[in-house]
NUFITI-673688 format. One record per residue (C-alpha): residue in one letter; x, y, z; residue number from 1. Coordinates in steps of 0.5 Angstrom, whole numbers, m for minus. Each point is the difference from the previous one (the first is absolute). Layout:
% residues N
kolba:A&X:X&Y:Y&Z:Z&dose:NUM
...
***
This chain:
% residues 372
kolba:X&X:0&Y:0&Z:0&dose:1
kolba:X&X:3&Y:7&Z:m2&dose:2
kolba:X&X:1&Y:6&Z:4&dose:3
kolba:X&X:m3&Y:4&Z:m5&dose:4
kolba:X&X:m7&Y:m4&Z:m1&dose:5
kolba:X&X:1&Y:0&Z:8&dose:6
kolba:X&X:0&Y:7&Z:0&dose:7
kolba:X&X:m6&Y:1&Z:m5&dose:8
kolba:X&X:m4&Y:m4&Z:5&dose:9
kolba:X&X:2&Y:3&Z:5&dose:10
kolba:X&X:m2&Y:7&Z:m3&dose:11
kolba:X&X:m7&Y:m3&Z:m2&dose:12
kolba:X&X:m1&Y:m1&Z:6&dose:13
kolba:X&X:2&Y:7&Z:4&dose:14
kolba:X&X:m4&Y:3&Z:m6&dose:15
kolba:X&X:m7&Y:m3&Z:1&dose:16
kolba:X&X:m2&Y:2&Z:m7&dose:17
kolba:X&X:0&Y:5&Z:m4&dose:18
kolba:X&X:6&Y:5&Z:1&dose:19
kolba:X&X:3&Y:4&Z:m4&dose:20
kolba:X&X:6&Y:3&Z:3&dose:21
kolba:X&X:3&Y:m6&Z:2&dose:22
kolba:X&X:m1&Y:m2&Z:m8&dose:23
kolba:X&X:4&Y:6&Z:m1&dose:24
kolba:X&X:6&Y:m2&Z:5&dose:25
kolba:X&X:0&Y:m7&Z:m3&dose:26
kolba:X&X:1&Y:2&Z:m7&dose:27
kolba:X&X:5&Y:5&Z:2&dose:28
kolba:X&X:5&Y:m4&Z:4&dose:29
kolba:X&X:m3&Y:m8&Z:m1&dose:30
kolba:X&X:m4&Y:m4&Z:5&dose:31
kolba:X&X:6&Y:m2&Z:5&dose:32
kolba:X&X:2&Y:7&Z:1&dose:33
kolba:X&X:m8&Y:2&Z:1&dose:34
kolba:X&X:0&Y:m5&Z:5&dose:35
kolba:X&X:6&Y:2&Z:4&dose:36
kolba:X&X:m2&Y:7&Z:0&dose:37
kolba:X&X:m7&Y:m2&Z:2&dose:38
kolba:X&X:2&Y:m3&Z:6&dose:39
kolba:X&X:6&Y:5&Z:2&dose:40
kolba:X&X:m6&Y:5&Z:m1&dose:41
kolba:X&X:5&Y:5&Z:m5&dose:42
kolba:X&X:m6&Y:2&Z:m3&dose:43
kolba:X&X:m4&Y:6&Z:m2&dose:44
kolba:X&X:m6&Y:2&Z:5&dose:45
kolba:X&X:m5&Y:m3&Z:m4&dose:46
kolba:X&X:2&Y:m7&Z:m2&dose:47
kolba:X&X:2&Y:0&Z:7&dose:48
kolba:X&X:m7&Y:1&Z:2&dose:49
kolba:X&X:m2&Y:m5&Z:m4&dose:50
kolba:X&X:5&Y:m6&Z:3&dose:51
kolba:X&X:2&Y:3&Z:7&dose:52
kolba:X&X:m6&Y:m6&Z:2&dose:53
kolba:X&X:2&Y:m6&Z:m3&dose:54
kolba:X&X:8&Y:1&Z:m2&dose:55
kolba:X&X:2&Y:m4&Z:6&dose:56
kolba:X&X:m5&Y:m6&Z:m3&dose:57
kolba:X&X:5&Y:m5&Z:m4&dose:58
kolba:X&X:m4&Y:m6&Z:m2&dose:59
kolba:X&X:3&Y:0&Z:m6&dose:60
kolba:X&X:4&Y:m7&Z:m1&dose:61
kolba:X&X:m6&Y:m3&Z:4&dose:62
kolba:X&X:m5&Y:3&Z:m6&dose:63
kolba:X&X:4&Y:m3&Z:m5&dose:64
kolba:X&X:0&Y:m6&Z:3&dose:65
kolba:X&X:m8&Y:0&Z:1&dose:66
kolba:X&X:m1&Y:2&Z:m7&dose:67
kolba:X&X:4&Y:m5&Z:m3&dose:68
kolba:X&X:m3&Y:m6&Z:4&dose:69
kolba:X&X:m7&Y:3&Z:m2&dose:70
kolba:X&X:3&Y:m1&Z:m7&dose:71
kolba:X&X:1&Y:8&Z:m1&dose:72
kolba:X&X:5&Y:4&Z:m1&dose:73
kolba:X&X:2&Y:8&Z:1&dose:74
kolba:X&X:m1&Y:4&Z:m7&dose:75
kolba:X&X:5&Y:6&Z:m1&dose:76
kolba:X&X:1&Y:5&Z:m5&dose:77
kolba:X&X:7&Y:m4&Z:m1&dose:78
kolba:X&X:m4&Y:m6&Z:m2&dose:79
kolba:X&X:m2&Y:m2&Z:m7&dose:80
kolba:X&X:m7&Y:m1&Z:1&dose:81
kolba:X&X:m1&Y:6&Z:4&dose:82
kolba:X&X:m6&Y:4&Z:m4&dose:83
kolba:X&X:4&Y:6&Z:m2&dose:84
kolba:X&X:m4&Y:2&Z:m6&dose:85
kolba:X&X:m7&Y:m1&Z:4&dose:86
kolba:X&X:2&Y:5&Z:6&dose:87
kolba:X&X:3&Y:5&Z:m5&dose:88
kolba:X&X:m7&Y:4&Z:1&dose:89
kolba:X&X:2&Y:2&Z:6&dose:90
kolba:X&X:5&Y:5&Z:m3&dose:91
kolba:X&X:m5&Y:4&Z:m2&dose:92
kolba:X&X:m3&Y:1&Z:8&dose:93
kolba:X&X:3&Y:5&Z:5&dose:94
kolba:X&X:2&Y:m5&Z:5&dose:95
kolba:X&X:3&Y:6&Z:4&dose:96
kolba:X&X:m7&Y:3&Z:2&dose:97
kolba:X&X:m4&Y:m7&Z:1&dose:98
kolba:X&X:4&Y:m6&Z:2&dose:99
kolba:X&X:m4&Y:m5&Z:m2&dose:100
kolba:X&X:1&Y:2&Z:m7&dose:101
kolba:X&X:7&Y:m3&Z:0&dose:102
kolba:X&X:1&Y:m7&Z:m3&dose:103
kolba:X&X:2&Y:m6&Z:5&dose:104
kolba:X&X:7&Y:0&Z:2&dose:105
kolba:X&X:m1&Y:m9&Z:m1&dose:106
kolba:X&X:m5&Y:m5&Z:0&dose:107
kolba:X&X:0&Y:m6&Z:3&dose:108
kolba:X&X:m3&Y:m5&Z:m4&dose:109
kolba:X&X:m3&Y:m7&Z:1&dose:110
kolba:X&X:0&Y:m4&Z:m7&dose:111
kolba:X&X:6&Y:m3&Z:m4&dose:112
kolba:X&X:m2&Y:4&Z:m7&dose:113
kolba:X&X:3&Y:6&Z:m2&dose:114
kolba:X&X:m4&Y:6&Z:2&dose:115
kolba:X&X:2&Y:3&Z:m6&dose:116
kolba:X&X:m4&Y:m6&Z:m5&dose:117
kolba:X&X:m5&Y:0&Z:5&dose:118
kolba:X&X:m2&Y:8&Z:m1&dose:119
kolba:X&X:2&Y:0&Z:m8&dose:120
kolba:X&X:m8&Y:0&Z:m2&dose:121
kolba:X&X:m4&Y:1&Z:6&dose:122
kolba:X&X:m6&Y:3&Z:3&dose:123
kolba:X&X:m2&Y:2&Z:7&dose:124
kolba:X&X:m7&Y:m2&Z:1&dose:125
kolba:X&X:m3&Y:4&Z:7&dose:126
kolba:X&X:m6&Y:1&Z:4&dose:127
kolba:X&X:m4&Y:0&Z:6&dose:128
kolba:X&X:1&Y:m5&Z:6&dose:129
kolba:X&X:m8&Y:0&Z:0&dose:130
kolba:X&X:m1&Y:m3&Z:m7&dose:131
kolba:X&X:m6&Y:m2&Z:m3&dose:132
kolba:X&X:m2&Y:m6&Z:m3&dose:133
kolba:X&X:0&Y:5&Z:m6&dose:134
kolba:X&X:7&Y:2&Z:1&dose:135
kolba:X&X:3&Y:m7&Z:1&dose:136
kolba:X&X:m4&Y:m3&Z:m5&dose:137
kolba:X&X:3&Y:5&Z:m6&dose:138
kolba:X&X:6&Y:0&Z:4&dose:139
kolba:X&X:1&Y:m7&Z:m2&dose:140
kolba:X&X:m2&Y:2&Z:m7&dose:141
kolba:X&X:5&Y:6&Z:m1&dose:142
kolba:X&X:6&Y:m5&Z:3&dose:143
kolba:X&X:m2&Y:m6&Z:m4&dose:144
kolba:X&X:1&Y:4&Z:m6&dose:145
kolba:X&X:6&Y:4&Z:1&dose:146
kolba:X&X:3&Y:m7&Z:3&dose:147
kolba:X&X:m1&Y:m3&Z:m6&dose:148
kolba:X&X:3&Y:5&Z:m4&dose:149
kolba:X&X:6&Y:0&Z:4&dose:150
kolba:X&X:0&Y:6&Z:4&dose:151
kolba:X&X:2&Y:0&Z:7&dose:152
kolba:X&X:m5&Y:1&Z:6&dose:153
kolba:X&X:3&Y:5&Z:5&dose:154
kolba:X&X:m5&Y:1&Z:7&dose:155
kolba:X&X:1&Y:1&Z:8&dose:156
kolba:X&X:m2&Y:m6&Z:2&dose:157
kolba:X&X:m6&Y:2&Z:4&dose:158
kolba:X&X:m7&Y:m2&Z:1&dose:159
kolba:X&X:m4&Y:1&Z:m5&dose:160
kolba:X&X:1&Y:2&Z:m8&dose:161
kolba:X&X:8&Y:m1&Z:2&dose:162
kolba:X&X:m2&Y:m7&Z:2&dose:163
kolba:X&X:m4&Y:m1&Z:m5&dose:164
kolba:X&X:4&Y:3&Z:m5&dose:165
kolba:X&X:7&Y:m5&Z:2&dose:166
kolba:X&X:m5&Y:m6&Z:0&dose:167
kolba:X&X:m2&Y:1&Z:m7&dose:168
kolba:X&X:7&Y:0&Z:m2&dose:169
kolba:X&X:2&Y:m6&Z:3&dose:170
kolba:X&X:m6&Y:m3&Z:m3&dose:171
kolba:X&X:1&Y:2&Z:m7&dose:172
kolba:X&X:7&Y:m3&Z:1&dose:173
kolba:X&X:3&Y:7&Z:0&dose:174
kolba:X&X:5&Y:4&Z:4&dose:175
kolba:X&X:m2&Y:5&Z:5&dose:176
kolba:X&X:5&Y:5&Z:5&dose:177
kolba:X&X:m3&Y:1&Z:7&dose:178
kolba:X&X:3&Y:7&Z:3&dose:179
kolba:X&X:m1&Y:0&Z:8&dose:180
kolba:X&X:0&Y:5&Z:5&dose:181
kolba:X&X:4&Y:m4&Z:5&dose:182
kolba:X&X:6&Y:m5&Z:0&dose:183
kolba:X&X:m1&Y:m5&Z:m5&dose:184
kolba:X&X:1&Y:m5&Z:6&dose:185
kolba:X&X:m7&Y:2&Z:2&dose:186
kolba:X&X:m6&Y:m2&Z:m3&dose:187
kolba:X&X:m5&Y:6&Z:1&dose:188
kolba:X&X:m5&Y:m1&Z:m1&dose:189
kolba:X&X:0&Y:m7&Z:4&dose:190
kolba:X&X:m5&Y:m4&Z:m5&dose:191
kolba:X&X:4&Y:2&Z:m5&dose:192
kolba:X&X:6&Y:m4&Z:3&dose:193
kolba:X&X:m1&Y:m6&Z:m5&dose:194
kolba:X&X:m2&Y:5&Z:m6&dose:195
kolba:X&X:6&Y:4&Z:1&dose:196
kolba:X&X:5&Y:m7&Z:m1&dose:197
kolba:X&X:m3&Y:m2&Z:m6&dose:198
kolba:X&X:2&Y:7&Z:m3&dose:199
kolba:X&X:7&Y:0&Z:2&dose:200
kolba:X&X:0&Y:m8&Z:m3&dose:201
kolba:X&X:m3&Y:3&Z:m7&dose:202
kolba:X&X:2&Y:8&Z:0&dose:203
kolba:X&X:2&Y:4&Z:6&dose:204
kolba:X&X:m1&Y:3&Z:7&dose:205
kolba:X&X:3&Y:7&Z:1&dose:206
kolba:X&X:1&Y:5&Z:5&dose:207
kolba:X&X:5&Y:6&Z:2&dose:208
kolba:X&X:0&Y:m2&Z:7&dose:209
kolba:X&X:5&Y:m4&Z:4&dose:210
kolba:X&X:m3&Y:m6&Z:3&dose:211
kolba:X&X:m4&Y:0&Z:5&dose:212
kolba:X&X:m3&Y:7&Z:m1&dose:213
kolba:X&X:m7&Y:0&Z:2&dose:214
kolba:X&X:m6&Y:3&Z:m4&dose:215
kolba:X&X:m2&Y:7&Z:0&dose:216
kolba:X&X:m4&Y:4&Z:m3&dose:217
kolba:X&X:5&Y:5&Z:m3&dose:218
kolba:X&X:4&Y:m6&Z:m2&dose:219
kolba:X&X:m6&Y:m1&Z:m4&dose:220
kolba:X&X:0&Y:6&Z:m3&dose:221
kolba:X&X:7&Y:0&Z:m2&dose:222
kolba:X&X:m1&Y:m7&Z:m3&dose:223
kolba:X&X:m5&Y:2&Z:m5&dose:224
kolba:X&X:5&Y:4&Z:m4&dose:225
kolba:X&X:4&Y:m6&Z:m1&dose:226
kolba:X&X:m6&Y:m3&Z:m2&dose:227
kolba:X&X:m1&Y:5&Z:m5&dose:228
kolba:X&X:7&Y:1&Z:m2&dose:229
kolba:X&X:2&Y:m8&Z:m1&dose:230
kolba:X&X:m6&Y:m1&Z:m6&dose:231
kolba:X&X:m2&Y:4&Z:m6&dose:232
kolba:X&X:m6&Y:2&Z:2&dose:233
kolba:X&X:m5&Y:m1&Z:6&dose:234
kolba:X&X:m8&Y:m2&Z:m1&dose:235
kolba:X&X:m4&Y:1&Z:6&dose:236
kolba:X&X:m6&Y:m5&Z:0&dose:237
kolba:X&X:m4&Y:3&Z:6&dose:238
kolba:X&X:2&Y:6&Z:4&dose:239
kolba:X&X:m5&Y:3&Z:6&dose:240
kolba:X&X:0&Y:8&Z:1&dose:241
kolba:X&X:6&Y:m1&Z:5&dose:242
kolba:X&X:4&Y:m7&Z:m3&dose:243
kolba:X&X:7&Y:0&Z:0&dose:244
kolba:X&X:0&Y:m2&Z:m7&dose:245
kolba:X&X:m1&Y:7&Z:m2&dose:246
kolba:X&X:7&Y:2&Z:4&dose:247
kolba:X&X:3&Y:m5&Z:m5&dose:248
kolba:X&X:m4&Y:2&Z:m6&dose:249
kolba:X&X:3&Y:7&Z:2&dose:250
kolba:X&X:7&Y:m2&Z:0&dose:251
kolba:X&X:m1&Y:m4&Z:m6&dose:252
kolba:X&X:m2&Y:7&Z:m3&dose:253
kolba:X&X:6&Y:5&Z:3&dose:254
kolba:X&X:5&Y:m6&Z:m3&dose:255
kolba:X&X:m3&Y:0&Z:m7&dose:256
kolba:X&X:m4&Y:m7&Z:0&dose:257
kolba:X&X:m6&Y:0&Z:m3&dose:258
kolba:X&X:m6&Y:m1&Z:5&dose:259
kolba:X&X:m7&Y:m4&Z:m2&dose:260
kolba:X&X:m6&Y:m1&Z:4&dose:261
kolba:X&X:m5&Y:m5&Z:m1&dose:262
kolba:X&X:m7&Y:3&Z:1&dose:263
kolba:X&X:m5&Y:m4&Z:4&dose:264
kolba:X&X:m8&Y:1&Z:2&dose:265
kolba:X&X:m2&Y:6&Z:2&dose:266
kolba:X&X:m3&Y:m2&Z:6&dose:267
kolba:X&X:7&Y:m3&Z:3&dose:268
kolba:X&X:4&Y:3&Z:5&dose:269
kolba:X&X:6&Y:m3&Z:m3&dose:270
kolba:X&X:0&Y:3&Z:m6&dose:271
kolba:X&X:m1&Y:7&Z:3&dose:272
kolba:X&X:8&Y:1&Z:0&dose:273
kolba:X&X:0&Y:m3&Z:m9&dose:274
kolba:X&X:m6&Y:5&Z:m2&dose:275
kolba:X&X:3&Y:5&Z:3&dose:276
kolba:X&X:7&Y:m1&Z:m3&dose:277
kolba:X&X:m3&Y:0&Z:m7&dose:278
kolba:X&X:m5&Y:5&Z:1&dose:279
kolba:X&X:6&Y:5&Z:2&dose:280
kolba:X&X:5&Y:m3&Z:m5&dose:281
kolba:X&X:4&Y:m3&Z:5&dose:282
kolba:X&X:0&Y:m7&Z:m3&dose:283
kolba:X&X:m2&Y:m2&Z:m7&dose:284
kolba:X&X:m6&Y:m5&Z:m1&dose:285
kolba:X&X:1&Y:m7&Z:0&dose:286
kolba:X&X:m5&Y:m6&Z:m2&dose:287
kolba:X&X:5&Y:m5&Z:m3&dose:288
kolba:X&X:7&Y:m3&Z:1&dose:289
kolba:X&X:1&Y:3&Z:m7&dose:290
kolba:X&X:m1&Y:7&Z:2&dose:291
kolba:X&X:5&Y:m1&Z:6&dose:292
kolba:X&X:5&Y:m3&Z:m5&dose:293
kolba:X&X:0&Y:6&Z:m5&dose:294
kolba:X&X:1&Y:4&Z:5&dose:295
kolba:X&X:6&Y:m3&Z:4&dose:296
kolba:X&X:3&Y:m3&Z:m7&dose:297
kolba:X&X:5&Y:4&Z:m3&dose:298
kolba:X&X:m2&Y:6&Z:m5&dose:299
kolba:X&X:m2&Y:m2&Z:m7&dose:300
kolba:X&X:m2&Y:m7&Z:1&dose:301
kolba:X&X:m7&Y:m1&Z:m3&dose:302
kolba:X&X:m6&Y:m2&Z:4&dose:303
kolba:X&X:m4&Y:m7&Z:m1&dose:304
kolba:X&X:m5&Y:5&Z:m3&dose:305
kolba:X&X:4&Y:2&Z:m6&dose:306
kolba:X&X:m1&Y:7&Z:0&dose:307
kolba:X&X:5&Y:5&Z:m1&dose:308
kolba:X&X:6&Y:2&Z:5&dose:309
kolba:X&X:2&Y:6&Z:3&dose:310
kolba:X&X:6&Y:2&Z:3&dose:311
kolba:X&X:m3&Y:2&Z:6&dose:312
kolba:X&X:m5&Y:m6&Z:1&dose:313
kolba:X&X:5&Y:m4&Z:5&dose:314
kolba:X&X:0&Y:6&Z:5&dose:315
kolba:X&X:m2&Y:3&Z:6&dose:316
kolba:X&X:m5&Y:6&Z:m1&dose:317
kolba:X&X:5&Y:4&Z:4&dose:318
kolba:X&X:5&Y:m2&Z:m5&dose:319
kolba:X&X:m3&Y:0&Z:m6&dose:320
kolba:X&X:m2&Y:8&Z:3&dose:321
kolba:X&X:7&Y:1&Z:1&dose:322
kolba:X&X:2&Y:m2&Z:m7&dose:323
kolba:X&X:m6&Y:4&Z:m3&dose:324
kolba:X&X:3&Y:6&Z:4&dose:325
kolba:X&X:7&Y:0&Z:m5&dose:326
kolba:X&X:1&Y:4&Z:m5&dose:327
kolba:X&X:1&Y:m2&Z:m7&dose:328
kolba:X&X:6&Y:2&Z:0&dose:329
kolba:X&X:6&Y:2&Z:4&dose:330
kolba:X&X:1&Y:m1&Z:8&dose:331
kolba:X&X:m4&Y:2&Z:6&dose:332
kolba:X&X:1&Y:m1&Z:8&dose:333
kolba:X&X:m3&Y:m4&Z:5&dose:334
kolba:X&X:m4&Y:7&Z:2&dose:335
kolba:X&X:m2&Y:1&Z:m6&dose:336
kolba:X&X:m3&Y:m7&Z:m1&dose:337
kolba:X&X:m4&Y:1&Z:6&dose:338
kolba:X&X:m3&Y:6&Z:m2&dose:339
kolba:X&X:m2&Y:m2&Z:m6&dose:340
kolba:X&X:m2&Y:m7&Z:1&dose:341
kolba:X&X:m4&Y:3&Z:7&dose:342
kolba:X&X:4&Y:m6&Z:4&dose:343
kolba:X&X:3&Y:1&Z:6&dose:344
kolba:X&X:8&Y:0&Z:m1&dose:345
kolba:X&X:2&Y:m6&Z:3&dose:346
kolba:X&X:m5&Y:m4&Z:m3&dose:347
kolba:X&X:3&Y:3&Z:m7&dose:348
kolba:X&X:7&Y:m2&Z:3&dose:349
kolba:X&X:m3&Y:m8&Z:1&dose:350
kolba:X&X:m4&Y:0&Z:m7&dose:351
kolba:X&X:7&Y:3&Z:m4&dose:352
kolba:X&X:5&Y:m7&Z:1&dose:353
kolba:X&X:m7&Y:m4&Z:m2&dose:354
kolba:X&X:0&Y:4&Z:m6&dose:355
kolba:X&X:8&Y:0&Z:m2&dose:356
kolba:X&X:0&Y:m7&Z:1&dose:357
kolba:X&X:m6&Y:m1&Z:m5&dose:358
kolba:X&X:4&Y:4&Z:m5&dose:359
kolba:X&X:m5&Y:5&Z:0&dose:360
kolba:X&X:5&Y:6&Z:3&dose:361
kolba:X&X:7&Y:2&Z:1&dose:362
kolba:X&X:4&Y:5&Z:4&dose:363
kolba:X&X:5&Y:4&Z:m1&dose:364
kolba:X&X:4&Y:6&Z:4&dose:365
kolba:X&X:m6&Y:5&Z:m1&dose:366
kolba:X&X:m6&Y:m5&Z:2&dose:367
kolba:X&X:m4&Y:m6&Z:m3&dose:368
kolba:X&X:m3&Y:0&Z:m7&dose:369
kolba:X&X:m4&Y:m4&Z:m5&dose:370
kolba:X&X:4&Y:m7&Z:m4&dose:371
kolba:X&X:m2&Y:m1&Z:m7&dose:372
***
């Protein structure tokens, strides 16, 4: 076991979730020197405050051994399997102003399949814990079709829509990834212990929290950003007025991922959130899996209906607005794009990397411009 990997494990435990200042320190001096600085409190005030309560706790060797015995591993930016391109979208967010906007320092993973392979073509399927029979049925239909097309299903391992999505993917012989808000050694919820073991066998169980970490509300909210980041699009099947699934959808929009929502009966409280997202332009309406594939797939891939494909068909509504705000010639800055599109600056920053990966925009010293 290398000292460098133990340093990553120690820092993961100390950080307890997203921590932009610690990421900056690691990028500047490397994990081993960063770990030494944390232990010795040779840190800027902001980082000292974030780490002082846990800096004396060092169970790195034990945590690595435990995860290894469970059939897992610690995944870090040093590894080829690190999902770097998935996490690139965080570069467009202001992590100094909002600490949850930072990418993970490292990921604890149960399962043998490479995470980059699993998330190469992936859709996040999320929704309320209080799923209705309709919601579970629709989830099964969507996921069965998506898995049959080779898409990995990402979700949060919770009761309700999350659990229905994971089970449907497994039943279809597809791959699925569960992102937890606690250590991967803890089955949460306890009723999903067997399901999580099956997910690890066929896909992966992932967490940015070190083994032994207990679930907490703020960790669920931070977890949602990873569910969105590891997928090409987010599908919300059912969401109440205050559903956590809407938080995942918000993260998807900020990271430039398309958001889709399934409409339900107008009398159903479980579909209020989906109807609101569709009505307010936060999500595209999804009536079948082909709608999800069309939004999540690469720009220029034709839909099953054989209709004409436009350059913007695979983009989220906000990303499309940012693209439309670009001039036909010349470059503009982020502030000008925000004013022209009516989209907040941080959302513009999140959309631009997605547009660049799609080959639609480029940048130079003067700003951003259209390609082609």
